[in-house]
C-alpha positions in Angstrom: 19.7 4.2 -24.2 22.2 5.6 -21.6 20.0 8.7 -21.2 16.9 6.6 -20.7 18.7 4.5 -18.1 19.3 7.6 -16.0 15.9 9.0 -16.3 13.9 9.0 -13.0 11.0 7.1 -14.5 13.1 4.3 -15.9 12.1 1.8 -13.1 8.5 2.7 -13.6 8.7 1.9 -17.3 10.5 -1.4 -16.4 7.7 -2.3 -14.1 5.0 -1.7 -16.7 7.0 -3.7 -19.3 7.6 -6.5 -16.7 3.8 -6.7 -16.1 3.0 -6.9 -19.8 5.7 -9.6 -20.4 4.4 -11.6 -17.4 0.8 -11.4 -18.6 1.9 -12.3 -22.1 3.9 -15.3 -21.2 1.3 -16.4 -18.7 -1.4 -16.1 -21.3 0.6 -18.2 -23.7 1.2 -20.9 -21.1 -2.3 -20.8 -19.5 -5.0 -19.6 -21.9 -7.5 -18.7 -19.2 -5.1 -16.3 -17.5 -5.9 -13.3 -19.8 -9.7 -13.6 -19.4 -11.4 -10.4 -18.3 -12.5 -11.8 -15.0 -9.0 -13.1 -14.0 -7.6 -9.7 -14.6 -10.4 -8.1 -12.6 -9.7 -10.7 -9.8 -6.2 -9.2 -9.5 -7.9 -6.0 -8.4 -10.6 -7.6 -6.3 -8.1 -9.7 -4.3 -5.6 -6.9 -3.9 -7.8 -3.8 -3.4 -6.8 -3.5 0.2 -3.1 -3.8 -0.7 -3.5 -1.1 -3.3 -4.9 1.3 -0.7 -2.1 0.6 1.7 0.5 0.9 -1.0 -0.9 4.4 -1.9 -0.3 5.6 1.7 3.1 3.9 1.8 4.1 5.8 -1.4 3.8 9.1 0.4 5.8 7.9 3.3 8.6 6.5 1.2 8.7 9.5 -1.1 9.2 11.7 2.0 12.2 9.6 3.0 10.4 7.6 5.8 9.0 4.1 6.3 5.8 2.8 7.9 6.0 -0.7 9.3 2.7 -0.5 11.2 0.3 -0.6 8.3 -0.4 -4.4 8.4 -1.0 -4.3 12.1 -3.3 -1.2 11.8 -5.2 -3.1 9.1 -5.7 -6.1 11.5 -6.6 -3.8 14.4 -9.2 -2.0 12.1 -10.8 -5.3 11.3 -11.0 -6.3 15.0 -12.4 -2.9 16.1 -15.0 -3.0 13.3 -16.0 -6.6 14.1 -16.3 -5.9 17.8 -18.3 -2.7 17.4 -20.7 -4.4 15.0 -21.2 -7.7 16.9 -20.7 -6.7 20.5 -21.5 -3.0 20.8 -24.1 -3.1 18.0 -23.1 0.2 16.5 -24.5 1.3 13.1 -22.1 0.1 10.3 -21.5 3.6 8.9 -20.6 4.9 12.3 -18.3 1.9 12.7 -16.5 2.7 9.4 -16.1 6.4 10.3 -14.7 5.5 13.8 -12.2 3.0 12.3 -11.0 5.5 9.8 -10.7 8.2 12.4 -8.7 6.0 14.8 -6.3 4.9 12.0 -5.7 8.5 11.1 -5.0 9.6 14.7 -2.7 6.5 15.2 -0.7 7.6 12.1 -0.6 11.2 13.1 0.7 10.3 16.5 3.6 8.4 15.0 4.3 11.3 12.6 4.4 13.7 15.6 6.8 11.4 17.5 9.0 11.1 14.4 9.2 14.9 13.8 9.1 16.6 17.1 11.2 14.0 19.0 13.6 13.5 16.1 13.1 9.7 16.2 13.8 7.3 13.4 10.7 6.3 11.4 11.8 2.7 11.5 11.8 2.6 15.3 8.6 4.5 15.8 6.5 2.5 13.3 8.0 -0.7 14.5 6.7 0.2 18.0 3.4 1.1 16.3 3.3 -2.3 14.6 3.7 -4.2 17.9 1.3 -1.9 19.7 -1.5 -2.3 17.1 -1.0 -6.0 16.9 -1.1 -6.3 20.7 -4.3 -4.3 20.9 -5.9 -6.8 18.6 -5.5 -9.5 21.2 -6.8 -7.3 24.0 -10.1 -7.2 22.0 -10.2 -10.9 21.3 -7.8 -13.8 20.8 -10.3 -15.4 18.4 -11.7 -14.4 15.0 -14.9 -12.4 15.2 -17.3 -13.1 12.3 -19.0 -10.1 10.7 -22.6 -10.7 9.7 -23.8 -7.1 9.4 -26.1 -6.7 6.3 -24.1 -3.7 4.9 -20.8 -5.5 5.2 -22.2 -8.7 3.7 -23.7 -6.7 0.8 -20.4 -5.0 0.1 -18.7 -8.4 0.1 -21.2 -10.1 -2.2 -22.1 -7.2 -4.6 -20.7 -7.7 -8.1 -20.6 -4.5 -10.3 -20.6 -5.4 -14.0 -17.8 -3.9 -16.1 -16.4 -4.8 -19.5 -17.9 -8.3 -19.6 -16.8 -9.1 -16.1 -17.4 -7.7 -12.6 -15.5 -5.9 -9.9 -16.3 -5.5 -6.2 -17.2 -2.2 -4.4 -13.8 -2.5 -2.8 -12.1 -2.1 -6.2 -14.1 1.1 -6.8 -13.1 2.5 -3.4 -9.4 1.5 -4.0 -9.3 3.2 -7.5 -11.0 6.3 -6.1 -8.4 6.4 -3.3 -5.6 6.1 -5.9 -7.0 9.0 -8.0 -7.4 11.2 -4.9 -3.8 10.4 -3.9 -2.5 11.2 -7.5 -4.2 14.6 -7.2 -2.8 15.2 -3.7 0.7 14.3 -4.8 0.9 16.2 -8.1 -1.6 19.1 -7.9 -1.4 20.4 -4.3 1.1 22.3 -2.1 1.1 19.3 0.2 2.3 17.0 -2.5 5.1 19.4 -3.5 6.1 19.6 0.1 6.3 15.8 0.4 8.7 15.6 -2.6 10.8 18.5 -1.3 11.1 16.8 2.2 12.1 13.6 0.6 14.7 15.3 -1.6 16.3 17.3 1.2 14.6 18.1 4.4 17.0 20.8 5.4 16.5 22.6 2.1 12.7 22.3 2.5 13.0 24.0 5.9 15.1 26.8 4.4 12.5 27.2 1.7 9.9 27.9 4.4 7.9 24.8 3.8 5.8 23.4 6.8 8.0 20.3 7.3 6.6 19.4 10.7 2.9 19.7 9.7 3.6 17.9 6.4 5.3 14.9 8.1 2.4 14.5 10.6 0.0 14.7 7.7 2.0 12.1 5.7 1.8 9.5 8.5 -1.8 10.4 9.2 -2.6 9.7 5.6 -0.8 6.4 5.8 -2.7 5.5 8.9 -6.0 6.5 7.1 -5.1 4.3 4.2 -4.2 1.4 6.5 -7.5 1.7 8.3 -9.4 2.0 5.0 -7.5 -1.1 3.8 -8.8 -2.7 7.0 -12.4 -1.8 6.1 -11.9 -3.3 2.6 -10.4 -6.4 4.2 -13.4 -6.7 6.5 -15.6 -6.6 3.4 -13.4 -9.2 1.7 -13.1 -11.6 4.7 -16.2 -10.7 6.7 -14.2 -11.2 9.9 -11.9 -9.5 12.3 -8.8 -11.3 13.5 -5.5 -10.4 15.1 -3.6 -12.6 12.6 -5.0 -10.9 9.6 -2.5 -9.2 7.2 0.7 -10.5 8.7 3.6 -9.3 6.5 1.3 -7.0 4.5 3.6 -4.0 5.4 6.4 -5.8 3.5 4.2 -6.5 0.5 3.2 -2.8 0.4 6.8 -1.7 0.5 7.7 -4.2 -2.2 4.8 -2.9 -4.4 5.8 0.7 -3.9 9.5 0.0 -4.7 8.7 -2.2 -7.7 6.3 0.5 -8.8 9.3 2.8 -9.2 9.5 4.8 -6.0 13.0 5.4 -4.7 13.6 4.0 -1.2 15.9 6.9 -0.5 13.0 9.3 -1.0 12.3 12.4 -3.1 11.0 10.6 -6.2 8.2 8.3 -7.1 4.8 8.1 -8.8 1.7 7.3 -6.8 0.3 5.6 -9.9 3.3 3.2 -9.7 1.7 1.6 -6.6 -1.0 0.2 -9.0 1.6 -1.4 -11.3 3.6 -2.7 -8.4 0.5 -4.3 -6.8 -0.5 -5.8 -10.2 2.9 -7.3 -10.6 2.7 -8.9 -7.1 -0.9 -10.1 -7.9 0.2 -11.5 -11.3 3.0 -13.5 -9.6 0.5 -15.0 -7.2 -1.9 -15.8 -10.0 0.8 -17.5 -12.2 1.9 -19.7 -9.3 -1.8 -20.6 -8.6 -2.4 -21.5 -12.3 0.7 -23.7 -12.3 -0.6 -25.7 -9.4 2.6 -27.6 -8.7 4.6 -24.8 -6.9 4.3 -24.0 -3.2 2.7 -20.7 -2.4 6.0 -19.8 -0.7 7.5 -19.3 -4.2 5.4 -16.1 -4.3 7.6 -14.6 -1.5 10.8 -15.9 -3.1 10.0 -14.4 -6.5 8.9 -11.1 -4.9 12.0 -11.0 -2.8 14.2 -11.5 -5.8 12.4 -8.8 -7.8 12.7 -6.4 -4.9 16.4 -7.0 -4.6 16.9 -6.4 -8.4 14.9 -3.2 -8.3 16.8 -1.9 -5.2 20.1 -2.6 -6.9 19.0 -0.9 -10.1 17.8 2.2 -8.2 21.2 2.3 -6.4 23.1 2.0 -9.6 21.0 4.8 -11.2 21.6 7.0 -8.2 25.3 6.5 -8.4 25.3 7.1 -12.2 23.4 10.3 -11.7 25.8 11.4 -9.0 28.8 10.7 -11.2 27.1 12.6 -14.1 26.4 15.6 -11.9 30.0 15.5 -10.5 31.5 15.6 -13.9 
C-alpha cells in the first residue's frame, strides 16, 4: 500500500475511484442518474470544458499556467458571432479564423514567457484581461447566432448506445485522442514532460525548450478557441460574459485528473476523468434540487484542496525516499 501511495499515477486512480463511487451513490439515491442519456449529458454539457482542460494539461505539465483560456473562449464566441451576423462570412471560414486567432494569441503569450523570462501567471493574467476587454470592444451585448451550420451543429443528435451525443462531444473526444498521441508518442510530448521536470536539464539535453514552450501555449490557445466554437454551438450566441471562471474549472479538472501542479507529470486522459467528476458534482446537486448551485463551487474547491495536499505529501514522501 505504501508503494502504491508513492506511485505517480496514485491520484489518477483515486480520481477514477471517486468518479465510480459518486456515480454509484448517486445512482442509489436518484435512480435516474445512471441512465445512459444522463451520462451522455455529462459529456454534452462539458465538451467545451474537456477541450480546454486538454490544452491546460500540456501547460501545467510543462510547469506553467494559463489563466486566459476562459476569456479566449468568450472572445472566440464574440468574434464568431460578429463575423457571422455582421460581416456575413461563411461559417467554415469563421471557424478557421477563430481557431487561427486563438492559436496566435496563445503563441504570443508563450513567446513573452520564454524570451522575456516572464512568469506565466502574470502574462496569462494580462492575456485574460486583454481578451475579456476585446469582447466588449466588439459589443457589450449578447449577439445571437442564427447561421444554419451552427444551428445544425447545436441541434443534431447522434445516436449512440441507446442515447445520443452532440457533434461537440465527437469533436472533444477526437481532440482528446489527438492530445494523448501528441503527449505520449511524439518528440514534442517528451519535450513537454522534460521541461516540466527540469527546464535546465532539458536545455542541457539539447531539447528545443523555447520552441516547445511557444507551441505549448499556442496549443492551449487553439484548445481555448476550439472550446469557444463548441460553446457557440452549445449556446448559439456570443457574449463577453460567457465562461467566467472557466479557467479555474479547467485547472481544477486537470489537477483532480491527476496532473501535478508542479509540472513534469500527468496524463492527458486524466482531463476526461477530472471533467467528469466536476460534471457529476453538478448533476448530483441538480438532482437533489434543494441545494444552491454555489455548492458546486464549494465541493469542487474542497476536492481541489484535498488533491493538492495529497500531491504535496506524495512529493515530500518521494523526496524523502530518494534522500534515504
